C-alpha positions in Angstrom: 44.7 -38.5 16.6 44.1 -34.8 17.7 46.0 -33.7 14.6 43.9 -35.9 12.4 40.7 -34.6 14.0 41.8 -31.0 13.5 42.6 -31.8 9.9 39.1 -33.2 9.4 37.6 -30.1 11.0 39.6 -27.8 8.7 38.5 -29.9 5.7 34.9 -29.6 6.9 35.1 -25.9 7.3 36.6 -25.5 3.8 33.8 -27.7 2.4 31.2 -25.6 4.1 32.7 -22.4 2.8 32.8 -23.9 -0.7 29.1 -24.7 -0.5 28.1 -21.2 0.6 25.4 -19.7 -1.7 27.0 -17.5 -4.4 26.5 -13.7 -3.8 25.3 -13.1 -7.4 22.7 -14.2 -9.8 22.9 -14.9 -13.5 20.0 -13.6 -15.7 19.6 -14.4 -19.3 16.9 -14.4 -22.0 15.8 -14.0 -25.5 13.6 -11.2 -27.0 11.7 -12.0 -30.2 10.9 -9.0 -32.5 13.3 -6.9 -30.5 13.8 -3.2 -31.1 15.4 -2.2 -27.8 19.2 -1.9 -27.3 19.3 -3.0 -23.7 17.5 -4.8 -20.9 17.3 -2.8 -17.7 17.1 -4.5 -14.2 16.5 -2.1 -11.3 15.2 -1.9 -7.8 16.5 -2.1 -4.2 19.1 0.7 -4.9 20.4 -1.4 -7.8 20.5 -0.8 -11.5 22.1 -2.7 -14.3 21.8 -2.4 -18.1 22.4 -5.5 -20.3 23.2 -5.3 -24.0 20.8 -7.2 -26.3 22.5 -9.0 -29.1 21.5 -9.0 -32.7 19.7 -12.3 -32.3 17.7 -10.9 -29.3 19.6 -12.7 -26.6 21.2 -11.3 -23.5 23.0 -12.5 -20.4 24.8 -11.0 -17.4 25.8 -11.6 -13.8 23.9 -9.4 -11.3 25.6 -8.5 -8.0 22.8 -7.0 -6.0 22.8 -6.5 -2.3 19.3 -7.8 -1.4 16.9 -10.6 -2.4 13.6 -9.2 -3.4 11.4 -7.6 -6.1 13.0 -5.8 -9.1 11.7 -4.4 -12.3 12.7 -5.7 -15.8 12.5 -3.2 -18.7 12.7 -4.0 -22.4 12.3 -0.7 -24.2 9.2 0.9 -22.9 7.7 -2.3 -21.6 8.3 -3.5 -18.0 7.4 -6.2 -15.6 8.2 -7.2 -12.0 10.6 -10.0 -11.3 11.9 -11.6 -8.1 15.6 -12.3 -7.6 17.7 -14.1 -5.0 21.5 -14.3 -4.7 22.7 -17.7 -5.9 19.5 -18.4 -7.9 19.6 -18.0 -11.7 16.7 -16.9 -14.0 16.1 -17.0 -17.7 13.2 -15.4 -19.6 11.8 -15.5 -23.1 9.3 -13.0 -24.5 8.0 -11.5 -27.7 8.3 -7.7 -27.7 5.1 -7.4 -29.7 3.1 -9.2 -27.0 5.1 -8.5 -23.9 2.9 -9.5 -21.0 1.2 -12.3 -22.8 4.5 -14.1 -23.8 6.6 -13.8 -20.7 7.9 -17.3 -19.7 10.6 -18.0 -17.1 12.9 -21.0 -16.5 15.7 -21.6 -14.0 15.9 -21.7 -10.3 13.2 -19.0 -9.7 10.9 -20.0 -12.5 7.8 -20.8 -10.5 7.7 -17.6 -8.5 8.4 -15.4 -11.6 5.8 -17.2 -13.7 3.4 -16.5 -10.9 4.4 -12.8 -11.0 3.9 -12.8 -14.8 0.5 -14.3 -14.5 -0.4 -11.8 -11.8 0.7 -8.8 -14.0 -1.3 -10.2 -16.9 -4.3 -10.7 -14.7 -4.1 -7.1 -13.5 -3.7 -5.9 -17.1 -6.8 -7.8 -18.3 -9.1 -7.4 -15.2 -8.1 -4.3 -13.2 -10.1 -1.4 -14.7 -9.0 1.6 -12.6 -11.8 3.8 -13.9 -14.4 1.2 -12.9 -12.9 0.4 -9.5 -12.3 4.0 -8.5 -15.7 5.1 -9.7 -17.4 2.7 -7.2 -18.8 3.8 -3.9 -16.8 2.9 -0.8 -18.6 -0.4 0.0 -18.3 -1.7 -3.5 -14.7 -0.5 -3.7 -13.6 -2.5 -0.7 -15.6 -5.6 -1.9 -13.8 -5.3 -5.3 -10.4 -5.2 -3.6 -11.2 -8.4 -1.7 -12.5 -10.1 -4.9 -9.3 -9.1 -6.8 -7.1 -10.4 -4.0 -8.9 -13.8 -4.0 -8.2 -14.1 -7.7 -4.5 -13.4 -7.2 -4.4 -15.9 -4.3 -5.8 -18.6 -6.6 -3.0 -17.9 -9.1 -0.5 -18.2 -6.2 -1.9 -21.6 -5.2 -1.9 -22.8 -8.7 1.9 -22.2 -9.0 2.6 -24.3 -5.8 5.1 -21.9 -4.4 7.1 -23.1 -1.4 9.7 -20.4 -1.1 9.0 -18.9 2.3 11.3 -15.9 1.7 9.2 -15.0 -1.4 6.0 -15.7 0.4 6.8 -13.2 3.2 8.0 -10.5 0.8 4.9 -11.0 -1.4 2.6 -10.5 1.6 4.4 -7.1 2.3 4.1 -6.1 -1.4 0.4 -7.0 -1.4 -0.2 -4.9 1.7 1.5 -1.9 0.2 -0.4 -2.4 -3.1 -3.7 -2.4 -1.3 -2.6 0.7 0.7 -1.8 2.5 -2.6 -5.4 1.9 -3.8 -6.7 3.5 -0.6 -4.4 6.4 -0.9 -5.5 7.1 -4.5 -9.2 6.4 -4.1 -10.5 9.9 -3.1 -8.8 11.9 -5.9 -9.3 9.2 -8.5 -13.0 8.9 -7.6 -13.4 12.7 -8.0 -11.5 12.5 -11.3 -13.5 9.6 -12.8 -17.0 10.6 -11.5 -16.6 14.4 -11.9 -17.8 14.8 -8.3 -15.2 17.4 -7.2 -16.5 17.7 -3.6 -16.5 13.9 -3.0 -15.1 12.8 0.4 -14.4 9.5 2.1 -15.9 8.4 5.4 -14.2 9.1 8.7 -12.7 5.7 9.1 -11.6 5.1 5.5 -7.9 5.4 6.2 -7.9 3.5 9.6 -6.1 0.5 8.2 -3.3 2.7 7.1 -2.5 3.5 10.7 -0.6 0.2 10.9 1.8 1.2 8.1 5.1 3.0 9.0 5.4 5.8 6.5 9.0 6.5 7.7 10.5 3.1 7.0 13.6 4.0 5.1 14.8 0.3 4.9 11.5 -0.7 3.3 12.0 2.2 0.9 15.3 0.8 -0.2 13.9 -2.8 -0.6 10.4 -2.3 -2.1 9.2 -0.6 -5.2 5.7 -0.9 -4.0 6.6 0.9 -0.7 8.3 3.6 -2.8 5.1 4.1 -4.8 3.1 4.0 -1.5 5.1 6.8 0.0 4.6 8.9 -3.2 0.9 8.3 -3.1 0.7 9.0 0.6 2.4 12.4 0.5 0.6 13.4 -2.7 -2.7 12.7 -0.9 -1.7 14.8 2.1 -0.6 17.7 -0.2 -3.9 17.4 -2.2 -6.0 17.6 1.0 -4.1 20.6 2.3 -4.1 22.5 -0.9 -7.9 21.9 -1.4 -8.6 23.1 2.1 -6.3 26.2 2.0 -6.5 27.1 -1.6 -2.8 27.1 -1.8 -1.6 26.2 -5.3 2.1 25.7 -4.3 2.0 21.9 -4.4 5.7 21.4 -5.1 6.8 23.5 -2.1 4.3 21.8 0.2 5.3 18.3 -1.0 9.0 19.0 -0.4 8.2 20.4 3.1 6.2 17.4 4.1 8.8 14.9 2.9 11.6 17.0 4.5 9.9 17.1 7.8 8.7 13.4 7.9 11.8 11.6 6.8 15.4 11.6 8.2 18.2 12.7 6.0 19.4 10.0 3.7 18.6 7.9 0.7 14.8 7.8 1.0 14.3 11.5 1.6 16.7 12.5 -1.2 15.2 10.0 -3.7 11.7 11.2 -3.0 12.6 14.9 -3.3 14.9 14.6 -6.3 12.5 12.3 -8.2 9.6 14.7 -7.5 11.6 17.7 -8.7 12.5 16.1 -11.9 8.9 16.8 -13.1 7.6 18.9 -10.2 10.1 21.8 -10.4 8.3 24.5 -12.4 9.5 27.7 -14.1 7.0 29.7 -12.0 7.0 31.9 -8.8 7.8 28.9 -6.6 10.9 27.9 -8.5 13.5 29.5 -6.2 11.8 28.4 -2.9 11.4 24.8 -4.1 15.1 24.6 -5.3 16.4 26.1 -2.0 14.3 23.7 0.1 16.0 20.8 -1.7 19.4 22.4 -1.6 19.2 22.8 2.2 17.9 19.2 2.8 21.3 17.7 2.9 21.0 16.1 -0.6 23.2 13.6 -2.4 25.8 15.8 -4.2 25.2 13.9 -7.5 21.5 14.5 -7.3 22.0 18.1 -6.3 24.1 18.7 -9.4 21.4 17.3 -11.6 18.6 19.3 -10.0 20.8 22.4 -10.1 21.3 21.9 -13.8 17.6 21.5 -14.2 16.9 24.6 -12.1 19.2 26.7 -14.2 17.4 25.7 -17.4 14.1 26.6 -15.8 15.4 29.9 -14.5 16.0 30.9 -18.1 12.4 30.3 -19.1 10.6 32.1 -16.3 8.1 34.9 -17.0 9.4 37.8 -18.9 12.4 36.1 -20.4 12.7 36.0 -24.3 11.3 32.7 -25.6 13.5 30.2 -27.4 12.7 30.2 -31.1 11.5 27.4 -33.4 11.3 27.0 -37.2 9.5 23.7 -38.0 7.7 22.1 -40.9 4.1 23.3 -41.3 1.4 20.7 -42.1 0.1 23.0 -44.8 3.5 23.4 -46.4 6.7 25.3 -45.8 8.0 26.1 -42.4 6.8 28.4 -39.6 9.0 30.1 -37.0 8.0 31.7 -33.7 9.3 35.0 -35.0 6.8 34.9 -37.8 4.0 35.2 -35.2 5.3 38.3 -33.5 2.5 40.8 -32.6 0.2 38.1 -31.3 0.0 36.0 -28.1 1.0 32.4 -29.0 -0.4 29.4 -27.2 1.7 26.3 -27.9 0.7 22.7 -27.4 3.6 20.3 -27.5 2.2 16.8 -28.1 2.6 13.5 -30.0 0.2 11.1 -31.8 1.1 8.3 -29.3 0.3 10.4 -26.2 -3.0 9.5 -24.7 -3.3 12.6 -22.4 -2.4 14.8 -25.4 -5.3 13.3 -27.4 -7.7 13.8 -24.6 -7.0 17.5 -24.6 -7.9 17.9 -28.3 -11.6 18.4 -27.9 -11.0 21.1 -25.2 -8.3 22.7 -27.4 -10.6 22.9 -30.4 -13.3 24.5 -28.3 -10.9 27.1 -26.9 -9.7 27.9 -30.4 -13.3 28.4 -31.5 -14.2 30.6 -28.5 -11.1 32.9 -29.0 -11.3 33.0 -32.8 -10.7 36.6 -33.9 -8.8 37.5 -30.8 -5.1 38.5 -30.8 -3.9 35.0 -30.2 -2.4 32.3 -32.4 -2.7 28.6 -31.5 0.3 26.4 -32.4 0.6 22.6 -32.0 4.1 21.1 -32.2 4.3 17.4 -32.6 7.4 15.6 -31.3 6.7 12.4 -33.0 9.6 10.4 -34.3 10.4 10.5 -38.0 8.9 7.0 -38.5 5.5 8.4 -37.4 5.6 11.3 -39.8 2.8 9.9 -42.0 0.7 9.1 -38.9 1.1 12.7 -37.8 0.0 14.0 -41.3 -3.0 11.7 -41.3 -4.1 12.5 -37.7 -4.0 16.2 -38.2 -6.3 15.8 -41.3 -8.6 13.2 -39.8 -9.2 15.0 -36.5 -9.5 18.4 -38.4 -7.0 19.9 -36.0 -7.0 23.7 -36.0 -4.3 26.4 -35.5 -0.9 26.0 -36.9 0.2 22.4 -37.0 4.0 21.9 -36.9 6.4 18.9 -36.5 9.6 19.3 -34.6 12.8 18.4 -36.4 14.2 15.9 -33.9 11.4 14.8 -31.5 12.5 15.0 -27.8 16.0 16.2 -28.8 14.7 19.2 -30.7 16.4 22.4 -29.6 13.1 24.1 -28.7 12.0 21.1 -26.6 15.3 20.9 -24.8 15.5 24.6 -24.1 12.0 24.5 -22.5 13.2 21.5 -20.4 10.2 19.4 -21.6 10.3 16.0 -20.0 6.6 15.1 -20.3 3.8 15.9 -22.6 1.3 17.4 -23.2 3.1 20.7 -22.4 1.5 24.1 -23.0 3.4 27.4 -23.3 2.1 30.9 -23.6 4.2 33.7 -25.2 3.3 37.4 -25.5 3.2 39.5 -28.7 6.9 40.7 -28.1 8.1 37.1 -28.0 8.6 37.0 -24.2 7.4 34.2 -22.0 4.1 34.6 -20.1 4.1 31.0 -18.9 6.5 28.1 -19.8 4.0 25.7 -18.2 0.6 27.2 -19.0 -2.8 25.7 -18.0 -4.2 23.0 -20.2 -7.2 23.7 -22.5 -9.4 21.6 -20.2 -8.4 23.7 -17.2 -10.8 26.7 -16.5 -7.7 28.7 -15.4 -6.7 29.0 -19.1 -9.7 31.1 -20.0 -9.1 33.3 -16.9 -5.5 33.8 -18.1 -6.6 34.6 -21.6 -9.3 37.0 -20.5 -6.9 38.8 -18.2 -4.4 39.4 -21.0 -7.0 40.4 -23.7 
């Protein structure tokens, strides 16, 4: 009898083991009008690329460590999704109307359809210019109104998953905190009131947030964004008070002092340096701060490679050359412009910030007409947008020398200047040497001070 009982217990144990939740999730889907090669799923220290077939379908098994919120990318479009081990998810979408057509099925359909509805609501209703332009009282009222709308979407989806509910509450808390962190600088930007300040108790509710939670950093994209916004605000406040312009060095110092060595600190510092490391007087100090922060060797190697490229384009070094198609015909090389200062605008027709600089650029060109300076605009549009570039230059009556790079982002000149984001402005002296590889924008008053100092 005892042997039989033991046998039954063993069978029961095996049965329980067999019924354990799988430690993976299968994701699949179909993309109509697809032009992307892969689907990217990332978050929670996890990243996986999935090949998209010729018919637009994809499927893969994801072995992530933590249940939670992830990001789903198809080309340049992205959305938030929620994944749990053992629960499968399928999605259909139209690449031409990404947010409007997202539809989920499978084990996690209801929570992800809620997230899709939430993202679509934000896209249609959340006007950042309008919200951040409000005074404090209206700003807080608008945050409450927006949250009530999201809560009604949540209720409509009849979600019963407690795990999701708890994680969503944390994400909503972080998202609200991000709005508070960004409010002051955004209000100044949108209203033009440069000396605007918030009331004394504005940030009081942020006192309940732990800005050193390295576990939350691993598990939450919203928390990652919150930390970036938080330290950016601290740096902005300090630089405004002190007049110190070394924002990159100050940001690195604050993160290095606040966070313990490990994933969160390294990710924040290395991510910031990808765009924040500049070929200016702070280059060596910023690089050495990171190098001495006990970084991940792989990230250090990437930043070191980036640093070496920037070192080659610091002030006084010979500028890389270009020889690109001129909108008026033929080609123009940098060497053709020797004897003049050359102010270069690297842009593209699809780039919103680039287009917003055009009126200021046209005015600067007008004000410095006849001076010893040549204005050059280099488009890095793809070949498919060649006609769009030709038409825009004509329609907007763009001045200066209008060129188109030969291989968009992969053009030799663009790569040698380590350009990762546009618009990018470059200033070169009459001998062909670099004055600034990251010069002030036309809308920045510092540009005129620079020109006047040189001429």
